Every structure is written in structure tokens, then in C-alpha cells.
N, C-alpha and C positions, 0 to 999 in steps of 0.2 A: 504494499499500499503506500503510495506516494506521501512525501512530507507535507505537500500542500493539502492533500485530501484529509491528512490527520488534523491539521490545524483548522481546516473548515469545520471538522467534526468538534474541536476543542471550543470554537467560536460557537457554535450552536449549544453546546452542553452549557457554556458559561450563560448564554442568554437565557436559556430554560431556567438555571438556578436563580438568576437574577430577578426574573419575573416571578418565580415561585417563592422567593425568599420571605416575604411576609407570611405564607401559609407554613413554611418550614419553621420559622421563628414562632409563630403561634403554637404549632405542634409540640416543637420542643419545650415550651413553657408549659402547655396545658397538659400534655400527655407524656413529657419525658423523652419523646422521640429525637433522634438525629443528634444527639449530644456526644456521643463517644465515637472514637476511632478516627478523628479527622486527619491525624498525621498519616495514616495508612491510606485513607481515602483520597485526600488532596495530593500528598506528596509521595505516596508509594512507600512509605516507612513502616514496612512489614518486617517481621523477625528475619534476621540474617541467618540463613542455613549453613550450618557447618558439615563437613564431611563431603565424600564425592560419590555416595551411593547414588543410584538412580532415584528420582524424586518424582512422585505424582502429587500435583496440586489438584485437589478436588474443590470445585466451587458449588455452594449451594445457597440460594438467594435468602431463603428464610426457614421457618420451623418445618414445613413440610417436606422440603428438599433435604434439610439436614437429617431428618428421620429417615428418608429414603437411601441415604447414603450408607446407612449401617450394614446392610449385608454385602455391599461392595467392599467397604473398608475390611471386613471380616475375611472376605474370599480373597482379597489382595494378600492380607497378612498369611493366609494359608498356602497361596500359590507362590507369593514372591515375598517371603519374610525379610530379605535383604533390602527391599525397597523402602524408602522414606515417604511418609504420607503426610500431607500438610492440608489443612482445610480452612477455606476462606468462606464468609458469609457476608450478606449485605445488612440484614436488619440486627438491631439490638436483641430482639428475642431469639433470633436464629443464632446469634453468637454466644449468648447466655446457655442455651440448649447445647451447642456444639462443645462448650468448654466442659460441660458436666458428662456429656455422652462420649466424647472422644478426648479425655484428659490426657492420654497417653501421646496425642498427636499435638503438633503446633496448630493453633486456631487463631485466626486474625481476620480483621475486615478487608474485604476486598478493595482494591482501589476503584475509585470511579473512572470512568473511560476517558480520562485525559491522557494524552500520549505520554507526558513526562511521568505521571504518577505509575502508568502501567510499565513503562520502560525501567523505572526504579525498582518496582517491585519484582520483575523478572530478574533483574541484576542481583538483588539480594537473596532471591530464592533458588535461581538456577534450576528451574524445573526441567525435567526431561519429558514430562507429559502433563499438559492441562486439560482437565476434565470438567465439563460443563454439565451440570445436572438439568435435563429436561429441554429447557431452551433458554439460553442466555447468549445472545448474539451481540457482543460488545466488539465493534470493530478495532479499536485502539490495543484492547487487552489481547485480542486473538493475534493481531499484527506483532505486537511485542513478544509475545510468546513465540511466533514463528521465527523472528529475527534472533532470538535468544536460542535458537536450535531445538525448540520443543515440538513434539507432535501435539496436535489439538483434537479432541474428540468430544462429541455430545453424547450423553448415555441417557437412556430412558427418555428419547426424544418423542417430544409430543408437539403438535400444533392444533390447537383449538380452531373453530371455524372462525372467530374473531380474529385470532392472530394471523391466520392464513390470509384472510381478506386484507388485513391491514399491511402484511408483508408484500402481497401482490401489488399493492399500490407504489411500493418503492422497490421494485424487483431487481432493478439494475444494481442498487446499493446492496440488496440483501444477497444477490447472486455473486457480488464481489467478496462478501465475507464468507458465504458458504463454500465457495471454491477453495478457500484456505484449509478447510477442514480435512483432517485425514480419515476421520470415522464419524459417522452418524448412526448410533444404534437406536434404532426407531422401535416404538412400542408395538406397531402393527403395520400391515401393508398399506392401508391408506395414509398413514402418517409418512412412511417411506416415499410413497408417490408424491406427496405434497412437498417433501424436502426436494425431490428432483425437479418438480415443476418450478420451484423457486430458485434453481441454478445449481444445486449441490451436485457434485460429481457422481454419477451413477455408481461407480467402483467403490465409492467411499460409504454408501448408504447400505445398511443391512438391518433386517429385523431381528431383534434378540428377545423381544418380548417385554412385558412390563415387570420393572423390579419391585413394584408394589405388591405382586403376588407372592414374592419371595420374603418380603419384609412382613407379612402379615402373620400375627400369632394365631395358631389355631387350637391351643391348649387352654381351656378355661381355668385349670388348676395351676397355671404358671405363678411363680412366686410373686410376682408385681401384682397380679389382680387378686390373689388370696389376700396379701398384706392390705390392700386398699379396702377390700371388703371387711376384713377384720376392723380396720380403723374406723370405718364408716357405720359399723355394727349392722350390715346387712346379712340376715339369716337366711336359712335354707327356706323358711316359710314364706319370704318376702318375695312379691314381684316387682320387678324394676323395669320401668320405662325410662330409656336413656335417649335423649336428643342431642346429638352432637354436631359441632361446627356450626351452630346456629347463627342466624341474623334476625333482626327484627322483621316481621312480628312472629317469627316461629315460636319463641319462648312463651308468648301470650296464648298461642294455639295449644302448645303443651300443657299449660296450666289449666286451660279449659277442659282438655281431655282428662286430666287428673280430677278435676272437680266432678265431672260427670261420672266417671267410672268409679271413683271412691265411694259413691253412695249405694253401689250395687252390693249384693251379698256374695263377694268372693274373696280372695284371699287379699291382704293389704297390698296397696300399689304404692310405691315410692317412685319419684320422679328425680332423675339426675340430669341437669342442664349443664352443657359445656358449650359456651359461646365461642364463636370462631376467632374473634379479635380481642386482645387483652384490654384495649381501651374501652370496651364495653361492660367489662365486669361490674363496674359500679352501677351503671345504668340498668343491667339485669338485676342487680340485687335490689335495688330500690323497687324495681317492679315486683319481685317476688315477695319482699316485705310488705308491700301494699295490699297483698291478698289475705294476711291474716294467717296463712297456712304456716305450721311450724316448719323451720327451714333451717340450713347450717351453709356455712362457707367450707370448702374444702381447705383453704389456706389456713384455717383456723382449728382444724381438727389435730389432735396432738398424738404423739406416740408412734409416728411413722419411721421405720428404719430403712437406711438406703435411699432416701427420698431424692429423686432426679428432677422433681418439678421445680419450675422457676416462677418466682412470684411475679405480678404484674407491678408495673411502676407505680400504681395506686395502692399496693398493698400496706405499705407503711402507714398511709393515712387511714385507709379503710379498716385496718386491724383495730385501731382505737373505737371504732364504730360498734364492734362486736358482731356477734353471729346470731342470726335470728331474732334480732331485736335486743339481744342481751348488750350490757355495756362492757362485759369483759373482754379482755384481750384474746383469749383462746377458749376453746371448749374441749373436754375430754372426748375421747373416742366414745363410740356407741351413744351419740345422742338421739333425742327422740325427734328426728326430723321426717318430714314427708317429702320435702324438696331440698336436694343438694345441689349447691351451686359449685361446680369446679372452676374455681377462679385462680388456677395456676396453668402453667404451659407445659405440655410435654407428657401428659397423663392420659389423654383420651384413649390411646390404643389399648391400655391396661383396663380402663374403666368399662370398654365395650364387653370384657370377658364377664363383667358383672350383670349384664343386661338380659332380660327375658323378652323384651320388645325393643326394636330400635327405629329412630328416624334420623336420617342424614340431612342435616341442614343445608342452608344456601341453595335450596331447591325449590323454594316457593318465591324467591326474589329473582333478582337480575344477576346473581353472582355465578351461576351456572353450575351449582352443585359442588359436593366436596367428595372425598374418598370414601366409597361405601364397601370397599375390600375388607376393612378391619371388622366390621360387624358380620360380614359375610364369611369371614374366615373362622370366626367362633361358632357360626352356625345360629346367629341371632336372627329371628325372623324380622325382616327389615323392610322398611318402606321409605320413600322420598318423593318429593314434589316432581312436577313435570319439567322444570328447567335444569337439565343435568347435561348441557352441552359440552362442558369441559372433561365430562367423564363419559362420553357417548359409547365409546367402544366397551368399556366395563359394563355399562347399563345394559348394553345390547346383549352381552354375554350373559349376563344374570337373568335378564327377562326371557332369553331363549330356553333357559333350563328351568324356568319358573322359581328362581331362586330369590326373588324380590318382588315388591309390588310398587307401583306408581300410584299415589294418591293425588287427586286434582286439587283439593282444597281442605280446609280445615274440618269439614264435615266428614270426608272421606278418610282422613287421617283417624278421627274417632272411631269410625267404623272398623278401620283395620286394627287399631289397638284392642278394640272390644272382641274381635274375632280372635285375635292371637291369644288373648286371656283366657276366653271361654273354650275354644277348640284346640286343645293342646296337640293332639294328633296332626291337624293341619299345620300348626306353627312349627312344630318339630320337623315335619316333612319339608316345609319351605326352607328352613334354616340348614337342614342336612344337604339339600340339593345345592344351596349356595356354598358351603363349606366343601362339598365335592369339586365344585368348579375351581375353587381357589387351589386345592390340592393338585388338581389336573394341569394348572397352567404354571407351575412353578419351575424354575430353572433358568429363569432370564439372568440371574447374577452370575452364575458360572459361565455361560455363553458371552456375557458382557465382558468379564475379566478376562477369558481367554482371548478376546479380540484386543483388549487393551495390551495385554502382554505381547501379542503379536506385533503392535505397533513399535514397542520398544526394542523388540527382536529384530526389526528391520524387515519384517514380512509386510506384504501387501495384505489388504483386507480380505482378498479371495484365499491367500495362503493361510491366513489365520483361521479362516471358516473351514478350509479343508482339515486342519489339524484337529479343529473342534469337533468335527464330525465323527 
């Protein structure tokens, strides 16, 4: 990439930041965002790597991508224990989770896509391979890595409908960037075809499957879930409705379901609410408190061991407000709650193992859904709203095996929950079909890591594929 083009991009980035600076400043003050890591972000002052072993730089933009990398990092350690692995992220929540989850590796904020910052970061890290999770097309970062002698790959590549339409409008620019990639490990055939239509080299594009299938826990008796159930006092007689990755007004819909169902003569129903964005924790807490239903905050339950959760920026302030209307700072485990607000980051995957019925949020609004593989892997009878465009392939597969249900509105959500609670044979069959699908699709991590290893061994993508076969 030419220096002129790089500096044109620098100018565009600077202009965007200047225009957005009032919003950035307001969010920094109001929500605690964008306060950390500016040396790395603006100047590329990332940790200096020592040693001469091959280095894999893995980049995950936020929490979801950080979790996604878990199986890849484990498989890299198994196949190539001599390689160094470093992890970068963009958001504060992603950085906090990565520091906990990958404490044995170097974790840092990724530089913004200014040419000088990217070049400085590459000089300090000296990566052999830059691996971008899902879709992170930053022209200056990719160009700096290539100039530094690194191979560049996208893993678990996906292109939503909106992303594909947006990239097609600037196809000449996108094709220029995609043409520098040595490997695009796509989730499915449709995504692979889209990358090629945008200008990726056909020989660099391969379908390896979705890493999310491999990362999904299938054992409800895993230690983390067992510990969380003990902490929350969830007994064998309880029935649990979990609504995960929610946005407004999905929490309100779930509360209405709880009110309606709780009056029926059936086993006690408890509701666990996990909002998608930490900045909404306090908003959802106020909503729950206004109902008068006994409730608790996850962040204030005591007695957890080996906790990987990360508290929200508002936790320090909200902890003084108490739990469930109490003025105390924390509450003992086994509280008498009917609604539990999970106001920490990084636990949703384990909480799904405690659910008897599940709803995946972000699907009644405009966000396009969230990951429904986690409840599916546990065999949770799961539903979601009609807007799941960002997970279209996974939804298609689940619906094809009758492993999940689409609910059109709040009334259908209530009908689904009632049936799942009343007809245990039906809900068990629904969940088992979903779990069987997840198990049948696993193996993407091994295929992906074998192709990455092939890049560092100097093989072509085709050669690596032949060895993996």
C-alpha cells in the first residue's frame, strides 16, 4: 500500500475522531469508556516482545471475539507449544476479560489504524502471523504487518448482510485490502463466496466452519455452572428462564412472562436476565426494582471461587445501592430472589447451563441477534425473535433440525415458555436436537489451526488443506 494512500486514511481517521470527539468525551465521562490504552492506540506503544520464537498476534475486538479465541489458543498451544501468542483487543471490556482469560499471554490494546501506530506496534511485537477474528479489515494494520514480514489471516470469517452491502459500496478499497490476506478461514460457503466477490484471492479463501461450535460447552455439570448455581441458590426443584444478551424492551417482555407464569400451579419459576451491554446494567436494575419482585444482582452475591467475571464501570457506584432494594453492599449466596440480574461480564456461557428455558436477545430489535449456540449446546429449549440476520447460518441449521423456535412477539415468547414448562418431553426433544447439531459441527478449531500452521511453514493454503485432510 502506498504511503500516499496510508496518509489519506490517516486524514480520514483524524477527521472522524475530531467530529466524534464530543460523543467520545461524553461516553468517557458518563460510562467510563475510552479512557485506557491511549499510548498503544495512538502511538503503538504495545509491550516489547523478547525472544526469537515465532509469534502469533491474535486480535479480538471485544468480549465476544475474546471468548471465541479460547479454543484457538488452546489448540495452538497443543500443536505448536514453541510459538509465542499475544492477544490484542479494542474495547475496555474485551481487554479486562482477555487479561483474566489469557493471563499467561501478553494482552494489550490494539493500535488504531493510523500508519505510525501500526508500524510502531509491529516493530515492537515482531509478529510472524497476524490473525484477525471474524472481520477486522484495517488497511494500515494489515499493510504494516505485511511490511514487517508477517503473514495475515482472518479466522472464523463472516460477513453479515449489512457488512457485505457496505463493503460492496467501497469495493475497490476493500479488494485492495483483501488481496493482501494470506488466508481467509470462512465459516460457511456463502461467506466464502462473499469474500471472493469483494476481491479476496480465491486461493486464500477456505471454509473451515464456525469456531463457535467448538467453543460451546455441552456439559451442564461443568465446574463453572455448578459453582454459579450453588452461589445463586438454584435448586433441583427450580425452573429457570434465562434471557441472554438482551436489549430493550426484551427485559420487560421477560418480566411480563414471569408474572404471567408465576401465578400458575407449577414448579417455581426464576428469571435470570443478562443484558448485552454493561452500560445498561443500571438501567435494567432500575426496571427490575420497579416491579416489586424479589431480585438480586450477580455482582453482589458472595462466596464465588475462581471468579472470571468482570464488573461493569458502574459497579463501584451501584454496589452502594444494594441488591433487591437492600442498602447493604453485598448479599450472601442463596438469596430469596425471583429475578437475578447478571451485571458482570464473561459469565453468560456458564449461566446458560443453569437454564430450563432460554431466550436469545438482540432479536426483537435491530441488532440482528446474538449467539444462540451456547444454549443449544447445553440442550436448553431455546427461542429467539425474528431479527437474527447476523447469525443467519446458525439459525438456518437450528431450524432445519427443529432445534429452536422463532417467536414473533412478546405473546409468542410467553406461549413458548409455557409450553416448554408444561410439556417436558417436547422441550427435552427440542433441546436434544439442538445439542446434537452442535456436536456434529465441531472440528473447526483444528482445521483452522492447521491452516495457520501451514502459513508459517511456508505452505500454500492448498498445501495446508491437503495435509489436514
